[in-house]
C-alpha positions, -999 to +999 in steps of 0.1 A: +000+000+000+013+034-008+026+054+021+038+024+041+072+020+057+088-009+039+053-019+028+041-015+064+056-028+096+046-063+108+014-059+127+011-066+164-020-088+169-050-074+186-072-095+209-092-119+188-128-130+190-120-164+205-104-147+235-131-122+239-159-148+239-147-169+268-131-164+302-094-159+303-089-192+320-111-210+295-092-194+267-059-206+281-073-242+283-085-240+248-050-228+237-034-258+254-058-282+238-048-268+204-012-278+209+000-251+233+012-226+207-006-198+225+000-210+261+035-198+265+040-167+286+062-137+280+075-110+303+065-074+297+086-052+320+088-081+345+051-088+343+041-122+330+015-120+301-003-145+280+003-143+243-027-131+224-041-151+194-032-136+160-064-128+141-066-116+106-066-078+107-084-067+076-081-033+059-112-013+069-136+000+043-123+033+029-086+025+035-063+048+016-090+072+006-083+110+006-094+125+038-092+157+059-072+138+086-048+109+083-033+094+115+005+091+108+029+072+131+065+084+130+093+059+126+126+070+140+161+056+145+164+037+178+189+018+198+179-016+185+190-016+149+200-053+153+165-063+161+139-073+135+113-047+125+085-062+145+105-056+177+114-020+170+099+004+197+084+029+173+058+005+160+045-010+192+007-015+194+003-007+157-020-009+138-046-021+163-042+011+184-047+034+155-076+014+140-096+016+173-088+053+178-099+061+143-132+044+148-137+065+179-127+097+160-153+089+134-180+083+160-172+112+183-163+140+160-172+155+126-137+152+113-134+135+079-108+110+088-093+080+070-101+047+087-065+034+084-031+046+096+000+054+077+037+055+087+063+081+079+100+082+086+114+111+105+139+118+078+116+117+047+100+147+030+065+131+034+066+141+071+053+176+060+022+160+046+009+151+080+001+179+105-003+154+134+023+127+142+019+100+168+052+088+184+056+059+209+084+047+231+106+077+224+125+068+256+144+046+233+151+068+203+186+075+189+180+102+163+204+109+135+215+145+130+193+147+099+162+134+118+168+161+145+169+189+119+139+175+101+118+172+132+127+207+143+117+221+109+085+201+108+074+215+142+084+251+135+065+250+102+033+241+120+034+204+127+023+187+160+037+156+177+020+136+203+044+114+224+030+084+242+040+052+260+072+058+277+077+054+314+100+062+344+130+084+350+154+065+329+133+067+297+125+103+305+162+112+306+168+095+273+138+111+257+149+145+269+183+139+254+166+138+220+144+168+227+174+189+238+190+181+204+159+192+186+152+223+209+182+231+231+165+261+247+128+257+246+109+250+278+092+218+285+063+228+306+037+210+327+002+216+313-023+229+338-058+216+339-072+248+323-050+245+293-070+249+260-058+215+247-079+198+275-111+217+266-113+221+228-140+195+226-141+174+258-135+190+291-107+170+305-098+190+336-100+158+357-075+133+344-059+102+358-030+080+348-038+059+318-021+025+321-010-001+297-027-034+297+000-048+320-022-033+348-047-062+344-019-086+354+002-065+377-025-045+395-004-014+390-013+016+369+024+026+365+055+010+350+091+012+362+093+041+386+068+061+367+041+064+395+031+100+386+015+108+353+026+140+335+010+160+307+037+183+293+042+204+262+066+226+242+054+258+225+065+276+194+072+313+193+035+322+189+026+302+220+011+273+200+016+238+216+036+219+190+046+190+212+023+171+236+040+147+259+021+119+278+047+106+302+041+075+324+010+067+304+000+044+275-029+058+256-021+034+227-028+004+249-061+019+260-072+024+224-059-011+214-079-028+242-110-008+239-130-040+232-112-062+256-134-069+287-105-071+311-092-036+304-112-010+324-135+011+302-129+043+322-093+044+310-102+038+273-129+065+275-104+090+288-077+081+263-101+086+234-113+120+246-077+132+252-065+120+218-095+136+200-088+169+219-052+167+208-061+161+171-086+189+170-061+213+187-035+203+162-059+209+132-071+243+145-038+259+158 
């Protein structure tokens, strides 16, 4: 498909209908009965998780159509060049997270949005075609000098980047290393509850930490030492927010597991409203 990175990254499976239609324990038994290929456990930041079944993820109707808004995920150079593409941090939760969010955007707003996502590299000219970029796991990025210059130019020319899904002081320090290369002198500020970005459509004055789905297994809403959620931003010279930082949170997981009964609905609802506010802000400022 046109506009993909290397014809699109390998897709992380979303929860399938078999797992949704039975209890978690019953699903595990069924998996074992089928030969055990789904019964193995993996560790996610020291939390044991069950593998999810890999359903067929079909392209939604209207994929690739011209639209007022296209959700673009930015691919960046990271510290794991030796790893296969499906393990690179920039594409975690994709495309299931985007597909669910775009369904919500269509239902909850009047924005003419394309129902499928696209991917754009930080160093390619196409970055300027997308006024809103979604970036995950930037606590692991290792930007090239050209990527630094390109991202800076993109933001100063009116672009907007939403950062999500990185946790704790170590990842924050590494993230800020990249930010300080992009903007050595610009302030990273904590956004107060009355900030316009929290009120452009939904009033989000009251917010809580939005956890990844590890919470279902660990009982914790935080990862690593990231107990306190932070909403932060960077402004351009006119005062426009051009960077929105969700630290110690995982909105992408909340979108991705919107139809997973074990993931609390209140977190998904908040993550949808926040993201839609961010998108509308980016499109109107």
